[in-house]
C-alpha positions, 0 to 999 in steps of 0.5 A: 533501523529508528526513524527521527522525529524530523522522519515522522513529522514530514509522513504526517505532513506530506503522506509518504516517506523513502526511508532508504534501504531495508534489503541488500541487492542479493536479499532483494534478488532473491524475494525478486526470483521467489515472485516469480515462482509465485505468478508462475504458480510453482509455489510452496503453497497458493496466494489469495489471488494472483489476477491481471487487474487490467482485465485480460490474460497474466500473458497478454500483449499489453496493459498488464498490471499482475497483482498478487495478494498475501504472496505470503501464504505462498512462499515462506519468504515472504511470510517472514518479511511481514516481520521485518523487524526494521520494517514493523519498527517504522511502520510503528513509529509511523502510525503511533502504535505499539500492536501492528497487524498485517491486512493483507500484502499485496504485489503489483508487477508491471512486467517489461514493455507490457506493463499497464497503468495503476489508475489515481486512486486512495487505498481504503476506501477499497478496503471496506471492511476495516475501520479507521483508516490509520493503515500504512502500506510499506512498498519495498521494491525488489527492482528499480522503480524509475519513472522509466519502468512506471514508478508510483507517483503520489501527491503531498498532503492528500491523506488529510482532504478526506475519502475522495468519491470511494476512492477513485480520483480519476486519471487524465491519460495525457500526461497521467495526471489526476482528475478529482472533483476539486470541490473535495479539495480545500481552497488552500491547497493544490495537486501537486504530482510527485514521481516516487523512484525507489531503488531497489531494496529501499522501502517507501511507506505512504498512508493509506489515504495518500493519492496515488497512482503508477503509469505504463511500463514501456521500458524494458526492465519489470517492475517488482515491489512488495507491499504490505497494508500494514495495520494498528492494534486497534483496527476493526472489522466493520463491513459496509461492503464485500472485499476478496479476505473477508472471506478469512475474518474470524471475528463479529463485526465491531471487534478487533481484527485478528486472526490467522490470516491477519498476524500481529507482527509487532507487541510492544503495549497497549492497542489504544488509539494515541489522539494526538496523531492530526494525519489521522482522517476522518471515517464517516466520509465527512471532507475535513475541508467543508466539515 
């Protein structure tokens, strides 16, 4: 699957894009079943982390968001998923890179009836050991992600507004809307909320500075999905605070982030960043609206 220039332009303008089906129902079901073995602790290997990021136990009665980091370390099916050629090709096209590596994968599973919310945020400020903010995430639904079971919401064009106070946007629980510092938003912009339903086997990409969040899942259907955070070949290890993946880093600060735990999944050219990509945001904390 090759993206059209119109799709690439849309992604760079709004910060997210559903590219359609990348897996059949049977393939998505197989990955979903594998996910459940990882969560249950019965998979071949062990993920970097399996935890409820809402703060309670995995079996809590409410507010459960099960996060799995580096599912690929636990299961060969998810390792193969990192290299899915259509997804990797599209990630390269959206970033504008010929070399693609994996920062890490991540699952946020919201179980039926007790799945909690994921507050409004940006991704890159939560990854304080890598620069620049040029990553894209490929989010693949392993069952239908719907408004009813807590699909993600996105704010178009927000990836152009720069880092927002460490990535935390703030969340109004009434209606699950963002609660940002309005002074950090360009005067000619508005905060528009777009629910992003993704059907089983479909892939949605988003930029690492795009505002997004997802409300609780009160429905009878779970919301399993796998996100792979892909980084271009020019991503470097530049630590400012700690991160769970830092213990896997074996390069020096300022060097390209490479190594066993950050596999290269696409290698077809130079690693220098293109100067034409206008979606790139400043990495020095500046807001492009204020300079």
